[in-house]
N, CA, C and O atoms as a GROMACS GRO file, in nm:
protein
  516
    1MET      N    1  -8.063  -3.936   1.792
    1MET     CA    2  -8.065  -3.920   1.649
    1MET      C    3  -8.090  -3.776   1.606
    1MET      O    4  -8.056  -3.738   1.494
    2GLU      N    5  -8.149  -3.696   1.692
    2GLU     CA    6  -8.183  -3.559   1.655
    2GLU      C    7  -8.061  -3.471   1.638
    2GLU      O    8  -8.071  -3.364   1.578
    3THR      N    9  -7.947  -3.512   1.690
    3THR     CA   10  -7.828  -3.427   1.683
    3THR      C   11  -7.755  -3.438   1.550
    3THR      O   12  -7.664  -3.359   1.524
    4LEU      N   13  -7.791  -3.534   1.465
    4LEU     CA   14  -7.724  -3.548   1.336
    4LEU      C   15  -7.763  -3.435   1.242
    4LEU      O   16  -7.879  -3.391   1.241
    5ILE      N   17  -7.668  -3.387   1.164
    5ILE     CA   18  -7.698  -3.282   1.067
    5ILE      C   19  -7.785  -3.340   0.955
    5ILE      O   20  -7.889  -3.284   0.922
    6ILE      N   21  -7.742  -3.451   0.899
    6ILE     CA   22  -7.820  -3.520   0.797
    6ILE      C   23  -7.847  -3.659   0.850
    6ILE      O   24  -7.765  -3.750   0.835
    7GLY      N   25  -7.961  -3.676   0.910
    7GLY     CA   26  -7.995  -3.804   0.971
    7GLY      C   27  -8.064  -3.896   0.873
    7GLY      O   28  -8.100  -3.856   0.763
    8PRO      N   29  -8.082  -4.021   0.914
    8PRO     CA   30  -8.144  -4.119   0.825
    8PRO      C   31  -8.291  -4.089   0.797
    8PRO      O   32  -8.344  -4.134   0.696
    9MET      N   33  -8.359  -4.015   0.885
    9MET     CA   34  -8.500  -3.985   0.863
    9MET      C   35  -8.522  -3.848   0.800
    9MET      O   36  -8.636  -3.809   0.777
   10ASP      N   37  -8.417  -3.776   0.772
   10ASP     CA   38  -8.427  -3.643   0.712
   10ASP      C   39  -8.453  -3.658   0.563
   10ASP      O   40  -8.373  -3.720   0.493
   11PRO      N   41  -8.563  -3.601   0.510
   11PRO     CA   42  -8.591  -3.618   0.367
   11PRO      C   43  -8.492  -3.544   0.277
   11PRO      O   44  -8.481  -3.577   0.159
   12TRP      N   45  -8.420  -3.448   0.329
   12TRP     CA   46  -8.323  -3.375   0.247
   12TRP      C   47  -8.185  -3.440   0.248
   12TRP      O   48  -8.096  -3.397   0.175
   13GLY      N   49  -8.167  -3.543   0.331
   13GLY     CA   50  -8.038  -3.610   0.340
   13GLY      C   51  -7.986  -3.664   0.207
   13GLY      O   52  -7.872  -3.636   0.170
   14PRO      N   53  -8.067  -3.741   0.133
   14PRO     CA   54  -8.018  -3.793   0.005
   14PRO      C   55  -7.987  -3.682  -0.096
   14PRO      O   56  -7.891  -3.694  -0.172
   15PHE      N   57  -8.066  -3.576  -0.096
   15PHE     CA   58  -8.040  -3.466  -0.189
   15PHE      C   59  -7.908  -3.395  -0.154
   15PHE      O   60  -7.828  -3.363  -0.242
   16ALA      N   61  -7.889  -3.371  -0.025
   16ALA     CA   62  -7.768  -3.301   0.018
   16ALA      C   63  -7.643  -3.385  -0.009
   16ALA      O   64  -7.544  -3.333  -0.061
   17THR      N   65  -7.647  -3.513   0.025
   17THR     CA   66  -7.530  -3.597   0.001
   17THR      C   67  -7.507  -3.617  -0.148
   17THR      O   68  -7.392  -3.623  -0.192
   18GLY      N   69  -7.611  -3.627  -0.226
   18GLY     CA   70  -7.597  -3.637  -0.372
   18GLY      C   71  -7.535  -3.512  -0.431
   18GLY      O   72  -7.450  -3.520  -0.519
   19PHE      N   73  -7.577  -3.395  -0.382
   19PHE     CA   74  -7.523  -3.268  -0.431
   19PHE      C   75  -7.375  -3.256  -0.393
   19PHE      O   76  -7.294  -3.212  -0.475
   20ILE      N   77  -7.340  -3.293  -0.273
   20ILE     CA   78  -7.200  -3.290  -0.230
   20ILE      C   79  -7.116  -3.386  -0.316
   20ILE      O   80  -7.005  -3.353  -0.355
   21GLY      N   81  -7.171  -3.502  -0.344
   21GLY     CA   82  -7.102  -3.598  -0.431
   21GLY      C   83  -7.081  -3.544  -0.571
   21GLY      O   84  -6.975  -3.565  -0.631
   22LEU      N   85  -7.180  -3.474  -0.624
   22LEU     CA   86  -7.166  -3.413  -0.757
   22LEU      C   87  -7.057  -3.307  -0.759
   22LEU      O   88  -6.981  -3.298  -0.855
   23ILE      N   89  -7.049  -3.228  -0.655
   23ILE     CA   90  -6.945  -3.125  -0.647
   23ILE      C   91  -6.807  -3.190  -0.651
   23ILE      O   92  -6.721  -3.146  -0.727
   24PHE      N   93  -6.786  -3.294  -0.570
   24PHE     CA   94  -6.657  -3.363  -0.570
   24PHE      C   95  -6.628  -3.429  -0.705
   24PHE      O   96  -6.514  -3.430  -0.750
   25ALA      N   97  -6.731  -3.485  -0.768
   25ALA     CA   98  -6.712  -3.549  -0.899
   25ALA      C   99  -6.668  -3.448  -1.004
   25ALA      O  100  -6.579  -3.476  -1.083
   26PHE      N  101  -6.730  -3.331  -1.005
   26PHE     CA  102  -6.692  -3.228  -1.102
   26PHE      C  103  -6.551  -3.175  -1.075
   26PHE      O  104  -6.476  -3.148  -1.169
   27ILE      N  105  -6.515  -3.160  -0.949
   27ILE     CA  106  -6.380  -3.115  -0.916
   27ILE      C  107  -6.278  -3.219  -0.962
   27ILE      O  108  -6.177  -3.184  -1.023
   28LEU      N  109  -6.304  -3.346  -0.934
   28LEU     CA  110  -6.214  -3.453  -0.976
   28LEU      C  111  -6.204  -3.461  -1.129
   28LEU      O  112  -6.095  -3.479  -1.183
   29TYR      N  113  -6.317  -3.447  -1.197
   29TYR     CA  114  -6.317  -3.449  -1.343
   29TYR      C  115  -6.233  -3.334  -1.399
   29TYR      O  116  -6.157  -3.353  -1.494
   30GLY      N  117  -6.246  -3.216  -1.341
   30GLY     CA  118  -6.167  -3.102  -1.385
   30GLY      C  119  -6.018  -3.124  -1.365
   30GLY      O  120  -5.938  -3.086  -1.450
   31LEU      N  121  -5.982  -3.184  -1.253
   31LEU     CA  122  -5.840  -3.212  -1.228
   31LEU      C  123  -5.785  -3.314  -1.328
   31LEU      O  124  -5.672  -3.299  -1.375
   32ILE      N  125  -5.862  -3.416  -1.359
   32ILE     CA  126  -5.817  -3.518  -1.453
   32ILE      C  127  -5.803  -3.460  -1.594
   32ILE      O  128  -5.708  -3.493  -1.665
   33MET      N  129  -5.896  -3.377  -1.633
   33MET     CA  130  -5.894  -3.323  -1.770
   33MET      C  131  -5.781  -3.223  -1.792
   33MET      O  132  -5.756  -3.184  -1.906
   34LYS      N  133  -5.714  -3.179  -1.686
   34LYS     CA  134  -5.599  -3.089  -1.702
   34LYS      C  135  -5.476  -3.161  -1.756
   34LYS      O  136  -5.387  -3.098  -1.812
   35PHE      N  137  -5.471  -3.294  -1.741
   35PHE     CA  138  -5.358  -3.370  -1.793
   35PHE      C  139  -5.367  -3.378  -1.945
   35PHE      O  140  -5.477  -3.377  -2.000
   36PRO      N  141  -5.252  -3.384  -2.014
   36PRO     CA  142  -5.256  -3.391  -2.161
   36PRO      C  143  -5.313  -3.524  -2.210
   36PRO      O  144  -5.295  -3.628  -2.146
   37ALA      N  145  -5.381  -3.519  -2.324
   37ALA     CA  146  -5.442  -3.640  -2.380
   37ALA      C  147  -5.341  -3.723  -2.457
   37ALA      O  148  -5.369  -3.839  -2.488
   38GLY      N  149  -5.227  -3.669  -2.488
   38GLY     CA  150  -5.123  -3.747  -2.555
   38GLY      C  151  -5.116  -3.720  -2.704
   38GLY      O  152  -5.170  -3.622  -2.754
   39LYS      N  153  -5.048  -3.810  -2.772
   39LYS     CA  154  -5.029  -3.797  -2.916
   39LYS      C  155  -5.160  -3.819  -2.990
   39LYS      O  156  -5.257  -3.872  -2.935
   40GLN      N  157  -5.159  -3.778  -3.116
   40GLN     CA  158  -5.281  -3.790  -3.198
   40GLN      C  159  -5.326  -3.936  -3.212
   40GLN      O  160  -5.446  -3.964  -3.213
   41SER      N  161  -5.230  -4.028  -3.223
   41SER     CA  162  -5.267  -4.170  -3.238
   41SER      C  163  -5.335  -4.222  -3.111
   41SER      O  164  -5.430  -4.301  -3.120
   42VAL      N  165  -5.289  -4.180  -2.996
   42VAL     CA  166  -5.350  -4.221  -2.869
   42VAL      C  167  -5.490  -4.161  -2.857
   42VAL      O  168  -5.584  -4.229  -2.813
   43VAL      N  169  -5.504  -4.036  -2.896
   43VAL     CA  170  -5.635  -3.970  -2.891
   43VAL      C  171  -5.733  -4.039  -2.985
   43VAL      O  172  -5.850  -4.056  -2.951
   44LYS      N  173  -5.684  -4.079  -3.103
   44LYS     CA  174  -5.770  -4.146  -3.201
   44LYS      C  175  -5.821  -4.280  -3.145
   44LYS      O  176  -5.940  -4.312  -3.158
   45ILE      N  177  -5.733  -4.357  -3.084
   45ILE     CA  178  -5.774  -4.484  -3.023
   45ILE      C  179  -5.872  -4.459  -2.908
   45ILE      O  180  -5.972  -4.530  -2.894
   46GLY      N  181  -5.842  -4.358  -2.826
   46GLY     CA  182  -5.931  -4.324  -2.716
   46GLY      C  183  -6.069  -4.281  -2.764
   46GLY      O  184  -6.170  -4.313  -2.700
   47ASP      N  185  -6.073  -4.209  -2.876
   47ASP     CA  186  -6.203  -4.169  -2.932
   47ASP      C  187  -6.283  -4.289  -2.981
   47ASP      O  188  -6.405  -4.293  -2.968
   48GLN      N  189  -6.213  -4.388  -3.037
   48GLN     CA  190  -6.282  -4.509  -3.082
   48GLN      C  191  -6.337  -4.588  -2.963
   48GLN      O  192  -6.448  -4.641  -2.969
   49ILE      N  193  -6.260  -4.596  -2.856
   49ILE     CA  194  -6.307  -4.664  -2.735
   49ILE      C  195  -6.427  -4.589  -2.678
   49ILE      O  196  -6.525  -4.650  -2.636
   50HIS      N  197  -6.419  -4.457  -2.676
   50HIS     CA  198  -6.528  -4.375  -2.626
   50HIS      C  199  -6.655  -4.396  -2.709
   50HIS      O  200  -6.764  -4.407  -2.654
   51LEU      N  201  -6.640  -4.401  -2.842
   51LEU     CA  202  -6.755  -4.422  -2.930
   51LEU      C  203  -6.816  -4.560  -2.906
   51LEU      O  204  -6.939  -4.574  -2.901
   52GLY      N  205  -6.732  -4.662  -2.891
   52GLY     CA  206  -6.782  -4.797  -2.864
   52GLY      C  207  -6.858  -4.804  -2.732
   52GLY      O  208  -6.962  -4.870  -2.722
   53ALA      N  209  -6.806  -4.737  -2.630
   53ALA     CA  210  -6.873  -4.736  -2.500
   53ALA      C  211  -7.008  -4.664  -2.509
   53ALA      O  212  -7.106  -4.706  -2.447
   54LYS      N  213  -7.011  -4.556  -2.586
   54LYS     CA  214  -7.134  -4.479  -2.603
   54LYS      C  215  -7.240  -4.562  -2.675
   54LYS      O  216  -7.357  -4.563  -2.635
   55VAL      N  217  -7.201  -4.631  -2.781
   55VAL     CA  218  -7.294  -4.717  -2.855
   55VAL      C  219  -7.345  -4.830  -2.765
   55VAL      O  220  -7.463  -4.864  -2.768
   56PHE      N  221  -7.255  -4.887  -2.684
   56PHE     CA  222  -7.296  -4.992  -2.590
   56PHE      C  223  -7.401  -4.940  -2.492
   56PHE      O  224  -7.502  -5.006  -2.469
   57MET      N  225  -7.378  -4.822  -2.435
   57MET     CA  226  -7.472  -4.767  -2.337
   57MET      C  227  -7.608  -4.740  -2.401
   57MET      O  228  -7.712  -4.768  -2.341
   58ILE      N  229  -7.609  -4.686  -2.522
   58ILE     CA  230  -7.735  -4.656  -2.590
   58ILE      C  231  -7.811  -4.786  -2.617
   58ILE      O  232  -7.932  -4.793  -2.596
   59THR      N  233  -7.741  -4.888  -2.664
   59THR     CA  234  -7.805  -5.018  -2.690
   59THR      C  235  -7.859  -5.078  -2.561
   59THR      O  236  -7.970  -5.132  -2.558
   60GLU      N  237  -7.781  -5.071  -2.456
   60GLU     CA  238  -7.825  -5.125  -2.327
   60GLU      C  239  -7.951  -5.056  -2.278
   60GLU      O  240  -8.043  -5.122  -2.230
   61TYR      N  241  -7.956  -4.924  -2.288
   61TYR     CA  242  -8.073  -4.851  -2.239
   61TYR      C  243  -8.194  -4.869  -2.328
   61TYR      O  244  -8.308  -4.859  -2.281
   62LYS      N  245  -8.173  -4.896  -2.458
   62LYS     CA  246  -8.287  -4.927  -2.545
   62LYS      C  247  -8.351  -5.059  -2.503
   62LYS      O  248  -8.473  -5.075  -2.513
   63ILE      N  249  -8.272  -5.152  -2.456
   63ILE     CA  250  -8.324  -5.281  -2.409
   63ILE      C  251  -8.389  -5.266  -2.271
   63ILE      O  252  -8.492  -5.328  -2.245
   64LEU      N  253  -8.330  -5.184  -2.184
   64LEU     CA  254  -8.381  -5.169  -2.048
   64LEU      C  255  -8.505  -5.079  -2.039
   64LEU      O  256  -8.585  -5.095  -1.946
   65ALA      N  257  -8.523  -4.987  -2.132
   65ALA     CA  258  -8.634  -4.891  -2.123
   65ALA      C  259  -8.771  -4.959  -2.118
   65ALA      O  260  -8.852  -4.922  -2.034
   66PRO      N  261  -8.800  -5.057  -2.206
   66PRO     CA  262  -8.932  -5.123  -2.194
   66PRO      C  263  -8.951  -5.198  -2.062
   66PRO      O  264  -9.062  -5.204  -2.009
   67VAL      N  265  -8.844  -5.254  -2.010
   67VAL     CA  266  -8.853  -5.325  -1.882
   67VAL      C  267  -8.886  -5.227  -1.770
   67VAL      O  268  -8.972  -5.254  -1.686
   68VAL      N  269  -8.819  -5.113  -1.769
   68VAL     CA  270  -8.845  -5.011  -1.667
   68VAL      C  271  -8.987  -4.957  -1.681
   68VAL      O  272  -9.056  -4.936  -1.581
   69LEU      N  273  -9.030  -4.934  -1.805
   69LEU     CA  274  -9.166  -4.884  -1.828
   69LEU      C  275  -9.270  -4.984  -1.776
   69LEU      O  276  -9.368  -4.945  -1.712
   70ALA      N  277  -9.249  -5.112  -1.805
   70ALA     CA  278  -9.342  -5.214  -1.757
   70ALA      C  279  -9.342  -5.220  -1.604
   70ALA      O  280  -9.448  -5.235  -1.542
   71LEU      N  281  -9.225  -5.209  -1.545
   71LEU     CA  282  -9.216  -5.211  -1.399
   71LEU      C  283  -9.286  -5.091  -1.337
   71LEU      O  284  -9.355  -5.104  -1.236
   72VAL      N  285  -9.268  -4.974  -1.396
   72VAL     CA  286  -9.333  -4.854  -1.345
   72VAL      C  287  -9.485  -4.866  -1.356
   72VAL      O  288  -9.557  -4.833  -1.261
   73LEU      N  289  -9.533  -4.913  -1.470
   73LEU     CA  290  -9.678  -4.929  -1.486
   73LEU      C  291  -9.734  -5.034  -1.390
   73LEU      O  292  -9.838  -5.012  -1.328
   74ALA      N  293  -9.665  -5.147  -1.378
   74ALA     CA  294  -9.711  -5.251  -1.286
   74ALA      C  295  -9.712  -5.200  -1.142
   74ALA      O  296  -9.804  -5.230  -1.066
   75CYS      N  297  -9.613  -5.126  -1.106
   75CYS     CA  298  -9.605  -5.073  -0.969
   75CYS      C  299  -9.713  -4.967  -0.947
   75CYS      O  300  -9.775  -4.962  -0.841
   76GLY      N  301  -9.734  -4.884  -1.048
   76GLY     CA  302  -9.835  -4.779  -1.034
   76GLY      C  303  -9.975  -4.834  -1.022
   76GLY      O  304 -10.058  -4.779  -0.949
   77LEU      N  305 -10.003  -4.942  -1.093
   77LEU     CA  306 -10.136  -5.002  -1.089
   77LEU      C  307 -10.155  -5.096  -0.970
   77LEU      O  308 -10.267  -5.138  -0.943
   78SER      N  309 -10.048  -5.127  -0.902
   78SER     CA  310 -10.056  -5.216  -0.785
   78SER      C  311 -10.089  -5.134  -0.660
   78SER      O  312 -10.098  -5.012  -0.665
   79PRO      N  313 -10.108  -5.203  -0.548
   79PRO     CA  314 -10.132  -5.129  -0.422
   79PRO      C  315 -10.015  -5.040  -0.379
   79PRO      O  316 -10.033  -4.951  -0.295
   80LEU      N  317  -9.896  -5.062  -0.436
   80LEU     CA  318  -9.782  -4.976  -0.400
   80LEU      C  319  -9.806  -4.831  -0.442
   80LEU      O  320  -9.762  -4.738  -0.374
   81GLY      N  321  -9.876  -4.811  -0.553
   81GLY     CA  322  -9.919  -4.679  -0.593
   81GLY      C  323  -9.823  -4.606  -0.686
   81GLY      O  324  -9.714  -4.654  -0.718
   82TRP      N  325  -9.868  -4.489  -0.728
   82TRP     CA  326  -9.795  -4.410  -0.827
   82TRP      C  327  -9.675  -4.337  -0.768
   82TRP      O  328  -9.582  -4.304  -0.841
   83TYR      N  329  -9.676  -4.311  -0.638
   83TYR     CA  330  -9.558  -4.249  -0.577
   83TYR      C  331  -9.438  -4.343  -0.583
   83TYR      O  332  -9.325  -4.302  -0.611
   84THR      N  333  -9.463  -4.470  -0.556
   84THR     CA  334  -9.356  -4.569  -0.567
   84THR      C  335  -9.313  -4.585  -0.712
   84THR      O  336  -9.193  -4.598  -0.740
   85ALA      N  337  -9.408  -4.584  -0.804
   85ALA     CA  338  -9.376  -4.594  -0.946
   85ALA      C  339  -9.292  -4.474  -0.990
   85ALA      O  340  -9.198  -4.489  -1.068
   86LEU      N  341  -9.327  -4.356  -0.941
   86LEU     CA  342  -9.249  -4.236  -0.973
   86LEU      C  343  -9.108  -4.247  -0.918
   86LEU      O  344  -9.012  -4.207  -0.984
   87ALA      N  345  -9.094  -4.301  -0.798
   87ALA     CA  346  -8.962  -4.319  -0.738
   87ALA      C  347  -8.877  -4.415  -0.821
   87ALA      O  348  -8.757  -4.393  -0.839
   88ILE      N  349  -8.939  -4.521  -0.872
   88ILE     CA  350  -8.867  -4.616  -0.957
   88ILE      C  351  -8.824  -4.548  -1.087
   88ILE      O  352  -8.711  -4.566  -1.133
   89ALA      N  353  -8.913  -4.470  -1.146
   89ALA     CA  354  -8.881  -4.401  -1.272
   89ALA      C  355  -8.768  -4.300  -1.253
   89ALA      O  356  -8.677  -4.292  -1.335
   90VAL      N  357  -8.774  -4.223  -1.146
   90VAL     CA  358  -8.669  -4.125  -1.118
   90VAL      C  359  -8.537  -4.195  -1.089
   90VAL      O  360  -8.431  -4.150  -1.133
   91GLY      N  361  -8.543  -4.305  -1.016
   91GLY     CA  362  -8.422  -4.381  -0.988
   91GLY      C  363  -8.360  -4.438  -1.114
   91GLY      O  364  -8.238  -4.434  -1.131
   92ALA      N  365  -8.443  -4.492  -1.204
   92ALA     CA  366  -8.392  -4.548  -1.330
   92ALA      C  367  -8.331  -4.439  -1.417
   92ALA      O  368  -8.226  -4.459  -1.478
   93LEU      N  369  -8.397  -4.324  -1.423
   93LEU     CA  370  -8.344  -4.212  -1.502
   93LEU      C  371  -8.214  -4.160  -1.443
   93LEU      O  372  -8.119  -4.131  -1.517
   94SER      N  373  -8.209  -4.148  -1.312
   94SER     CA  374  -8.086  -4.104  -1.246
   94SER      C  375  -7.972  -4.202  -1.271
   94SER      O  376  -7.858  -4.161  -1.294
   95SER      N  377  -8.003  -4.330  -1.266
   95SER     CA  378  -7.902  -4.432  -1.291
   95SER      C  379  -7.851  -4.424  -1.435
   95SER      O  380  -7.731  -4.440  -1.459
   96ALA      N  381  -7.940  -4.401  -1.530
   96ALA     CA  382  -7.900  -4.389  -1.670
   96ALA      C  383  -7.810  -4.268  -1.691
   96ALA      O  384  -7.709  -4.276  -1.761
   97ILE      N  385  -7.846  -4.156  -1.631
   97ILE     CA  386  -7.764  -4.035  -1.644
   97ILE      C  387  -7.628  -4.056  -1.580
   97ILE      O  388  -7.526  -4.018  -1.637
   98ALA      N  389  -7.625  -4.117  -1.462
   98ALA     CA  390  -7.498  -4.145  -1.394
   98ALA      C  391  -7.412  -4.240  -1.477
   98ALA      O  392  -7.290  -4.225  -1.482
   99GLY      N  393  -7.476  -4.337  -1.543
   99GLY     CA  394  -7.403  -4.429  -1.628
   99GLY      C  395  -7.337  -4.359  -1.746
   99GLY      O  396  -7.222  -4.386  -1.778
  100PHE      N  397  -7.411  -4.269  -1.811
  100PHE     CA  398  -7.355  -4.194  -1.923
  100PHE      C  399  -7.240  -4.104  -1.878
  100PHE      O  400  -7.135  -4.101  -1.942
  101ILE      N  401  -7.260  -4.033  -1.770
  101ILE     CA  402  -7.156  -3.943  -1.720
  101ILE      C  403  -7.033  -4.022  -1.678
  101ILE      O  404  -6.920  -3.983  -1.708
  102GLY      N  405  -7.055  -4.133  -1.610
  102GLY     CA  406  -6.943  -4.217  -1.566
  102GLY      C  407  -6.866  -4.276  -1.682
  102GLY      O  408  -6.743  -4.277  -1.680
  103MET      N  409  -6.937  -4.325  -1.783
  103MET     CA  410  -6.870  -4.383  -1.900
  103MET      C  411  -6.794  -4.275  -1.977
  103MET      O  412  -6.683  -4.300  -2.024
  104TYR      N  413  -6.853  -4.158  -1.990
  104TYR     CA  414  -6.786  -4.049  -2.061
  104TYR      C  415  -6.656  -4.010  -1.991
  104TYR      O  416  -6.550  -4.003  -2.053
  105SER      N  417  -6.665  -3.987  -1.862
  105SER     CA  418  -6.546  -3.943  -1.788
  105SER      C  419  -6.442  -4.054  -1.779
  105SER      O  420  -6.322  -4.026  -1.783
  106ALA      N  421  -6.485  -4.179  -1.766
  106ALA     CA  422  -6.390  -4.290  -1.756
  106ALA      C  423  -6.312  -4.309  -1.886
  106ALA      O  424  -6.190  -4.330  -1.883
  107THR      N  425  -6.381  -4.301  -2.000
  107THR     CA  426  -6.310  -4.320  -2.126
  107THR      C  427  -6.217  -4.204  -2.157
  107THR      O  428  -6.111  -4.223  -2.216
  108LYS      N  429  -6.255  -4.085  -2.117
  108LYS     CA  430  -6.166  -3.969  -2.137
  108LYS      C  431  -6.047  -3.974  -2.041
  108LYS      O  432  -5.936  -3.936  -2.078
  109ALA      N  433  -6.070  -4.021  -1.920
  109ALA     CA  434  -5.962  -4.029  -1.822
  109ALA      C  435  -5.864  -4.141  -1.855
  109ALA      O  436  -5.745  -4.129  -1.825
  110ASN      N  437  -5.911  -4.248  -1.916
  110ASN     CA  438  -5.823  -4.360  -1.949
  110ASN      C  439  -5.712  -4.319  -2.046
  110ASN      O  440  -5.599  -4.366  -2.034
  111VAL      N  441  -5.744  -4.234  -2.141
  111VAL     CA  442  -5.643  -4.186  -2.236
  111VAL      C  443  -5.535  -4.108  -2.161
  111VAL      O  444  -5.416  -4.126  -2.186
  112ARG      N  445  -5.576  -4.026  -2.070
  112ARG     CA  446  -5.480  -3.945  -1.993
  112ARG      C  447  -5.397  -4.033  -1.900
  112ARG      O  448  -5.278  -4.008  -1.879
  113THR      N  449  -5.459  -4.135  -1.843
  113THR     CA  450  -5.387  -4.227  -1.756
  113THR      C  451  -5.281  -4.304  -1.834
  113THR      O  452  -5.167  -4.318  -1.788
  114ALA      N  453  -5.317  -4.353  -1.952
  114ALA     CA  454  -5.221  -4.427  -2.035
  114ALA      C  455  -5.106  -4.337  -2.078
  114ALA      O  456  -4.991  -4.379  -2.077
  115THR      N  457  -5.137  -4.214  -2.116
  115THR     CA  458  -5.033  -4.120  -2.158
  115THR      C  459  -4.940  -4.088  -2.043
  115THR      O  460  -4.818  -4.085  -2.061
  116GLU      N  461  -4.994  -4.063  -1.926
  116GLU     CA  462  -4.913  -4.030  -1.809
  116GLU      C  463  -4.825  -4.149  -1.768
  116GLU      O  464  -4.709  -4.130  -1.731
  117GLU      N  465  -4.880  -4.270  -1.774
  117GLU     CA  466  -4.802  -4.389  -1.740
  117GLU      C  467  -4.686  -4.407  -1.837
  117GLU      O  468  -4.574  -4.438  -1.796
  118PHE      N  469  -4.712  -4.388  -1.966
  118PHE     CA  470  -4.606  -4.400  -2.066
  118PHE      C  471  -4.498  -4.295  -2.043
  118PHE      O  472  -4.379  -4.324  -2.053
  119THR      N  473  -4.539  -4.173  -2.012
  119THR     CA  474  -4.444  -4.064  -1.986
  119THR      C  475  -4.356  -4.097  -1.866
  119THR      O  476  -4.236  -4.073  -1.869
  120GLN      N  477  -4.416  -4.149  -1.760
  120GLN     CA  478  -4.338  -4.184  -1.641
  120GLN      C  479  -4.241  -4.298  -1.669
  120GLN      O  480  -4.129  -4.297  -1.617
  121LYS      N  481  -4.281  -4.397  -1.749
  121LYS     CA  482  -4.191  -4.508  -1.781
  121LYS      C  483  -4.074  -4.459  -1.864
  121LYS      O  484  -3.961  -4.504  -1.844
  122VAL      N  485  -4.098  -4.367  -1.958
  122VAL     CA  486  -3.988  -4.312  -2.039
  122VAL      C  487  -3.893  -4.233  -1.949
  122VAL      O  488  -3.771  -4.240  -1.966
  123GLN      N  489  -3.947  -4.159  -1.854
  123GLN     CA  490  -3.862  -4.083  -1.762
  123GLN      C  491  -3.780  -4.177  -1.674
  123GLN      O  492  -3.663  -4.150  -1.649
  124MET      N  493  -3.838  -4.285  -1.627
  124MET     CA  494  -3.767  -4.382  -1.544
  124MET      C  495  -3.656  -4.451  -1.625
  124MET      O  496  -3.547  -4.475  -1.573
  125LEU      N  497  -3.685  -4.482  -1.752
  125LEU     CA  498  -3.585  -4.546  -1.837
  125LEU      C  499  -3.469  -4.451  -1.862
  125LEU      O  500  -3.353  -4.492  -1.857
  126ALA      N  501  -3.499  -4.324  -1.887
  126ALA     CA  502  -3.394  -4.226  -1.910
  126ALA      C  503  -3.312  -4.206  -1.782
  126ALA      O  504  -3.191  -4.185  -1.789
  127LEU      N  505  -3.377  -4.213  -1.667
  127LEU     CA  506  -3.307  -4.194  -1.540
  127LEU      C  507  -3.212  -4.310  -1.512
  127LEU      O  508  -3.102  -4.289  -1.460
  128THR      N  509  -3.253  -4.433  -1.549
  128THR     CA  510  -3.168  -4.549  -1.525
  128THR      C  511  -3.049  -4.553  -1.621
  128THR      O  512  -2.944  -4.609  -1.588
  129LEU      N  513  -3.065  -4.496  -1.738
  129LEU     CA  514  -2.954  -4.495  -1.834
  129LEU      C  515  -2.855  -4.390  -1.793
  129LEU      O  516  -2.754  -4.371  -1.860
   0.00000   0.00000   0.00000
């Protein structure tokens, strides 16, 4: 096991793999955002979907926040201790941030995907004619 660069017992393993994952996510996001968003009507619908997703996430986290707080306090006051409670709090916060970033990028990418699909279908129709 000692020959692994990032082994299962290495405390920096999760940080390193998380950082590498973030780099790839930002590169992929940049590549997707280079595609055109389409016509104004498509952008308007995409913005409404994005707003609905954002409101959903905020409502969901307002409901989950007291549950996470209670769990952190219960864990901290239990024999598991405050380090475990801190790990739960950091994990919940990281999950919330990942959820917001994922929802933002997904709703923005969906508009570009729909526009690109429509463009390809029009090109295929023109080619068959």
